[in-house]
N, C-alpha and C positions, 0 to 999 in steps of 0.2 A: 184705311189708306189703300189706294190702288196704284198699280204701276202704270204710269201714263206713257211710257216709252213706246209701247206697242200701239197705243192709240194715236200717237203723233206721226206714225208712219216710219219711225226709225227701225230699220232692220239691221241687225248685226250680222255682218258677213264673217263667217269663220274661215280662217285660212285653210286651204285644201291640204289634207295630210298626204304626204308622199307615201306610196305603197311600200310595204316591207320589202327590202331588197333580197329576195330569195336567191336570185342568181348570184349576187355577190357573196351571200352566205355559203352557197355550194362551192363556189370558186375558192373562198377562204378556207373551207374545210379541206378541199383537195390540196391546196397549196400548203396547208399545215402538215398534211401527211408527207408531202414531198420534202418540206423543210426538216421533218423528223428524220427522213432517210438521209438527206444531205448532211445534216450535222453528224450523223454516225459515220458517214463516208469521210468527212473532214477529220474526225478523230482517228479513223483507220489510216488515212494518208499521213497524218502526223506521226503515228507509230512507225509506218514504213519509212518516213523521212528520218526519224530518229535512228532506226536500225541502219539505214544507209550511211548516215553520218558517223555512227559508231564504227562501222566497218571500213569506210573509205576515208573518213576524216574531212569530208566536204559535203556540202548540200547539193542535192540534185536540182538544178535550176528549172528543168521542165516540170518536175513535180511541184516545186515551189510556186511557179506561175499558175499551174493548174489549180493548186490549192487556193491561191489568191482569187482566181475566178470563181471557184466554188463558194468562197466566203462572201464575195460580192453578190453572188446569186442567192445565198442564204439571206443576206440583208434585204434583197429585193423581195423575196418570199415573205419574210416577216414584216416588212414595211407594208406590203399589200394587205396582209392579214390584219394588221393593227391600224389600218386606215391612214397610214402616213403618206402613202402614194396611191394613185388611182390606176397607174399603168400596170397592166398585168405582166408578170414575169414570164420567162420561158416555160412552157412551149408556146404560149400565145404571143408573147413578146420575144425580143431577141435575147440570146444568151450573153451574159456579160463577158467581155474579153479584157484581159490585162495586156496593155501595150508595152 
């Protein structure tokens, strides 16, 4: 038995493979390092906020708002790394601000 598909003129068209996204990989690695730094900064600011709260008895609103912006930025970094979003975070995109 022979394969008659080639004799009939049927040609199978393979879908073109997209090239490996090297640029995205490099950005993801860089943003992963930035996310590692940011998460440590968030924990440090949480410690500072705790000390300020223990001393003054109230939260520092500026520090609270800045921490919220950092947490939103951390989400954007991790979302880009995990392919949840395609928009690049700061410094390529805008830094998230809390209104």
